[in-house]
N, C-alpha and C positions, 0 to 999 in steps of 0.2 A: 612792650615794657620788659626791660632786663631785671631779672631778679639777682640778688646777691646771696648765693647759696654755697654752703660748704658741701663736700661730697658726703653722701649719705652713707651709713655703714652697710655692709653686706648683710643681706636678709636671708633668713631661712623660712620657707614656706611651711605651713602646717601640712602634715601628711594627709589629714582629711580634707584638704582643700582650704583655700583662703577663707578667713573669717573677717567680718566687718562690724564695727560698732559706730554709731552716729550720735555724738553728743551735741545737744541743742541748747543754745543760750537765747535769752530774750523773749520774744513775743509769741502769741499763739499762731501768728502766720509762720514763723519759723518752725514751730512744732508741727504744723501741717505739713509743710515742705519736707521736714525731716522724715515724717511718715511716708511721704511719696517716694522719696529717695530710698528709704529702707525696704519698702515692699518691692520696688523695681529691682533693687540689688538681690533680694531673695529670689525673685523670679528668674534671675540669671544664673542661679545655682550657688550663690555664695551663702555662707552661714552668717546670718545677722544676729547680733546680741545687743544687749542694752548698752547705752552710751558710756558708762563707766567701766566697761568690762575690757580687759586686754584683748587685742585682736591683731590679725596680720595687717589689717588696714583701719586706721582711726580717722574718722571724719569729724570735724568740728564746724558746726554751723553757728557762726558768730553774730553778735549784735553790735550796733554803733550808736545807740541812742544818745549816749554821753561819753565824754572822755573816760569816765570811770568804767563804762562797759567795754571800751577799748582795752583798758589796762587788765580788766578781768578776762578778756578774750586771750590775750598774750599769756597771762598767768596760766589759764587752763592749757593752752597748747604746749606751753613749757612743762607743765605737770605731766601731761600725757606722755611727752617725749621721754621724760625721766622714768616714768613707770613702765613704759613700753618701747625701749630704745630701738628694737629691731623692726618696729612697725613702719609701714608707709603712712605718712600723715598728710591729709588733705584739709586745707582750710578753706571754708567758703562762707557765704552769708554777707551781711552788711558791711562789716569791718573789712572783709576781703575785697568788696567792691570799691570802697572808698579809699583804702590805703593798702593796696596789695603788696607794695614794696616792703612795708613794716612787717606784714605777715611772712613774706618770703625770706626776710633777713633772719628769722628766727632758726638757729641751727637745728636741723632735723625735720623741717617742713619740706616736703617733696612736691606738693602741688597746691597753688592758690587758684581757686575758681570763683569767678564773680557771680552776682545774683543772676545776671542775664544767661549764665550757662550752668546754673546750680543743678537743675533737674537733668542735666546730661551726664552728671557724675556717674551713675551706674554703668554706662557704656564707655566711660574713660578709664575704669579700674583696670581692665586687661592691658590697654597700652601703657598705662602707668607702670605696672608691675614689669612689662617688657622693656621699659626705659624709652618709650617712643613718644613722650610728650614734652612740650616746653614746660618750665616750672611755673609760669604764670599764664593763666587763661581768663583775662578779665576783658569783656567787650562792652561797648555802649549798648543801650537799649534800642532795639529797632522796633519803632511804633507800628510797622506793618506785620510783625510777627505776632500772632495771637497768643493767648494763654494755653497751656497744654490741656488736652482732654484726657485727664487721668483721674482715676478713682482710688481711694484707699479703702481698706477693710476695717481699720481701727487705729488707734493710737496706743502704743505699748505703755501699760501701767497706769492708764487713765480711765476713769469712770465717765468723764464727760468728753464728748467727741468735739473737735474743732473742724469747721468747714470754711475754708477761704472762699470768699465771693468776689473780691476784687484784689488788684495789686496796684501799687504805686500811688503817687499823689502830685497834683497840679499846683499846690498852693505856694510852696516855698516860703514858709514861715521864716522869720529872719534869724531865729536861733537854731534852726533844724537842718539836718544834713540827710534825712531820710529820703527825701524826694530824689537826691542824687544817688543814694544807695539802692532805691527801688524803682526809679524811672517813673514815667508818667502813668496817670490813672488808666487801668485797663480792667474790664469787667468779665468774670466768667458768665457763660450763658445761664439763664435761668433753668433751662432743661438740665444742664449738668449739675447745678447746685441741687436741684431736687433729686436727681439720680443719686448724688452723693449722700444726701441726708437719708434717703430711702435705704441705701445700703447699709449705713451705719446703724439705723434702727432695726433693721432685719438682723443685723449681727449683735443686737442686745443693748446698744446704747440708748439710755433714756433721757439724756440731755445732749442737745447739740448746740454749740456756740458758733454763731456766724461771725466771722471775723474778716478783717482787711486791714490795709494800711490807712485808707480814709473811707471807711464803709459807707458814710453818708453820700458819697459821690458815686455810688453804684449806678451804673447805667448812663452816666453823663457822657461817656466816650461812645455810646452806641446811638444809632439813629432812632427817632421816636422818643417817647417819654416814659419808658419803663424804668421805674426807680426802685429804690430800696422798699418802699411799701408795697409795690407790685410783686417784688421778689418774695417778701414775707407772706403775702396772700397765696402765691403760688406753692410755697412749701407747706403752708398750713392746710393746703387742700389734700395733703397725703393723710392716710388714716391715722386716727389718734394713737396714743401710747408713748408719746415722747413730749418734751418741752423744748422750746427754743429760748436761747439767751443771746442777746446782742452784745458784741464786744464794744471797745472804745468808740464813741461817736462824738462828733462836734456838736455842742448845743445849737448851733445855727441850722443843723440838719434835723433837729427835733420838731417836726412839722406838726400841725394840727392833725393832719391825717395819721401820722405815726403814732401820736398820742391816742387817737380814737381807735386805731387798730390794736394797740396794746391794751386799752381799757376793755375792748369787746372780746378779747381772747385772754382774759385774765388767767385762765386755766391752761393756756398753751404758750403764752410768752412770759418768761419770768419777770416779776415785778422788781427789776433791777437794771440800772443802767451805769455804765462807766463813761464818764464824761471827759472829753478833752478840754478841761477848763482853763488850765494854765494860770490865769490871774483874775483878780476881781476888780482890777483898775481899768477903766476905759483907755486911759492914756498909755499904760504898759501894753494893753492888748493891741492898741493901734501900733505901737512901735514893734511889737511882735509880728505884725501883719496877720492878725487873727480876723476871723469872720465876724465875731461877735464884739458888742459892747457890754458894759456891766448891765445896762438896761435890758438888752436882749437876753442875757443870762437870767435875769430876774424874771423876765416875761415868760421865757420858755419852761424854766423849771417850776415856775408858779403854775403854769397851765398843767404840767405833768402832775404836780401835787393835787391839784383840783380833781383831775381825772382818776388818779391812782394814789389815794392817800396812804397806802401801805408801802409805797415805792421806797426802796433803799438805794442810795446813791454812792458811788465811788467816783474818784476823779483824779486826773493827773494834774498836779500842782507845780509849777516852776518858780522858785523863789531866787531872789537876787539877780534878776534880769538887769543888764546895764541900764542905769538911770533910775532903778527902782529905789525910791526913798522909803523911809519908815511909814509915812503916810500912805504910800501905794500898797505897801505890805499889809497895813492894817485893814485896807479895803478888802484884800484877798481874805484875811484872817476872818473878817466880819462875814464875808460871803459863805465861807465854810461853816461858820456857826449858824447863819441865817438859813442856809438852804439844807442843813443837816447832812453834810457830806460825811458819811460815817466812816468811809475808807478812803482818805486822801493818800494817793500815791506821790510822795513828795521828792522832787528833784532839786538840787542846787544847781543853778545855772552853770553850765560848762562851756567855756570858750572854744568854739570850733573853728579852726582855720578854714577860710573860704566862706564863711557865712557873714551876711551883712552885720549881724549883732557883734561879731568879733571886732568890727572896726569902730564901734561906738566907743568914744574916749572915756566916758564916765562909767567904768567898771566898778562893780561892787566889791568891797573887801572880802577876801575869802573867809575871814573869821566872822564877818557879819552874815555872809550867806549860810555859814553853818549854824550860826545862832537862830536865824530866821527859820531855817528848816526844822530845827529842833522844836521851836515854838509851834510850828504849823503841825508837826506830827503830834504834839501834846494836845492841840485843839482837836485833831481828828479822833484821838482816844477818848476825849471828853464826850464828843458827839456820839462815837460808837457806843460807849457805855450808856449814854442816855437813851439812845434808840433801842439798844439791846434790852435794857431793863424794861422798857415799855412793852416788850413783847411777851412778858410773863403772862401765863394763862391763855395765850393764843394757841391755836392749832395751825401748824404750818406743814406743807409738803416738804419732805426731806429725802435726799438721795444719799444712801450710805456710800462712803468713799473709802474707809479702811479702818485699821485698828488704832485705837487711842494709846497715847503714852500713858504709862503708869502700871502696865501689867495687871489690870483688873478685868480684863476681857471686855472693856467697853469699846465701842467703835465711834468713829467720827463720820459726820455727814455734812451735807450742804444744803441749807434751806433754799427754796426758790428765790428768796430775797437776798441770797449771797452770804448770810451769816453762816458761820460754822457752828455745828451742833454736836454736842457729846451725847451719845445714845447708849442705853443699857445693852447688855449682851444679847438680849431677846431680839434685837434688830439686826444681828450680825449677818444672817443669811439671806436677807432681802437684797434683791438687785434692782428693785423698782422703787418708784416714788411711793412714799408712805406717809400718812397724816400722823403727826406727832404733836403732842401737847407739850408746850414748853412750861417747865417748872421754875426756871430761874435763869440767871445770867452770871457766869463766873469766869474770870481770867480771859475775857474777850470772847467767850463762847456762850452760846445758848446751851441750857441743859434740859434734856428731854425727860419727861416723867416716865417712870418704869410702869407700863400697863399691867404688869404682873403676867 
C-alpha cells in the first residue's frame, strides 16, 4: 500500500537516548498488547514513559469499534503531533489495520503498523529512526502463524491486570469490522495463560481479568475439546490470593458448566459478567447475525441469576441498527430492565463501509439513534441505582484503586461485583482484597462504612 505522507521535520534525539511512550485506546486486549510492546521496548534499552508523556517516539494503539472511535483516534494522533512535533509517530491497532491510508495521510505520522505486525514494533524502532522502513506496514493475518509466547510483568498505572487468552473472531456480525481488524479466532496455550497469571500475582496483582476478542470461543481453533471452562479450572488450580474476572462474553457462551464453575468458586471468580448483548429483539439479533435469540438471552441469564443471585451484569447495547423500529427498541429496553443490566455500555449504530449492515436500505435516522441511546442510558442508571441501593448493609470484598476526588483523603475501590466504592482514608494503604460493610449508595457509587 502506498501512503500519502508529507516530509517529516528534522528530529533531534535526546542526549540520554531515545524515549518512547505508548498511548492506548479501546479495549482490554489493546491495553495488554500495549504492555507487551512497552516491556519489549524497555528491554531493548529505550526509556518508556506513560502514554501522555512527550517522548522521542510516540506510539498510538488505536481502536475502530465505531466510526466515533476512528474519529477519536485521528484526533488523538493530531493532538500528539501538535504537542510533540519533533517526535517520530507510530500508529498501530485496529484502525491502522482497517484504514491504514487514513492514518498515513495525517501529516506527521511516520509509520503505520497493522495488528498482524503490532508486536514487532519494538524491533522496528531502530530502522524507523534510521529511515529504513516503508511508511505503511499492514499485512493480512497468516493463520499458520501462532500467537506470540511473551509475558508481561504488569500494566502501568492499573491495580487490575489484564491477560489476553485469545485473539480474533470467526463470527462476522453484520455491523462489525473487528473480525477484519483482528483476524480469525486464535487461542493462547493454557500453559502460557497460567504462567502469565502466576507472574502477575507474584508481582502483587490481586485481580486478573481474562480478556479476548471473543473469549467464549477460546480453544475452538485447537484440536480436542479444551474450552474456556477448562482454562478457568487450569488457572484456578494456582495458589489462592487473587480473583479472576471475565471480560466481555457472548451470552450464547454462558454454558451450564460455566455457570456451575462460577457458583462453585464464588470466592475466586468475581460475581460480575459483561455480556455482548447488543439487542433484546430476536429479529434484530438475527439481522445482526448474532448467536442468540431473545429466548436464549432470557434462559442463559435466568440460569445465571438462579445460581448466582448476587451477580451484577454489564452489557454492550447497540441501538439504532438498520430496520430497528420503536417496538424493537422497546424489547431491548425491557430486557435491560428485566435482567437488571446495571451498567449498559450503549453505542448508537455506526455505519461502517464494507459491512453487510451498511447495505441495508432502511437506516435509522441519526436523531432517532441519539434519542434512543439517551433513553437506554437513563434506563441503565435506574437499574444501577436500584441494584446499588439494594446492597446497603452488605459486606463486600473490595480492592482499593486510588484516591477519590474531593480532597478529603478518601479512596476509591472496586467491589468484586464491579460497583465502584468510596472508602474512608483508613483503607488507603491496603493493596489486597478487604471485606467492607456498605453504608449507602450515593452518586453512582457504594459508600463504605468507616470501621474506625
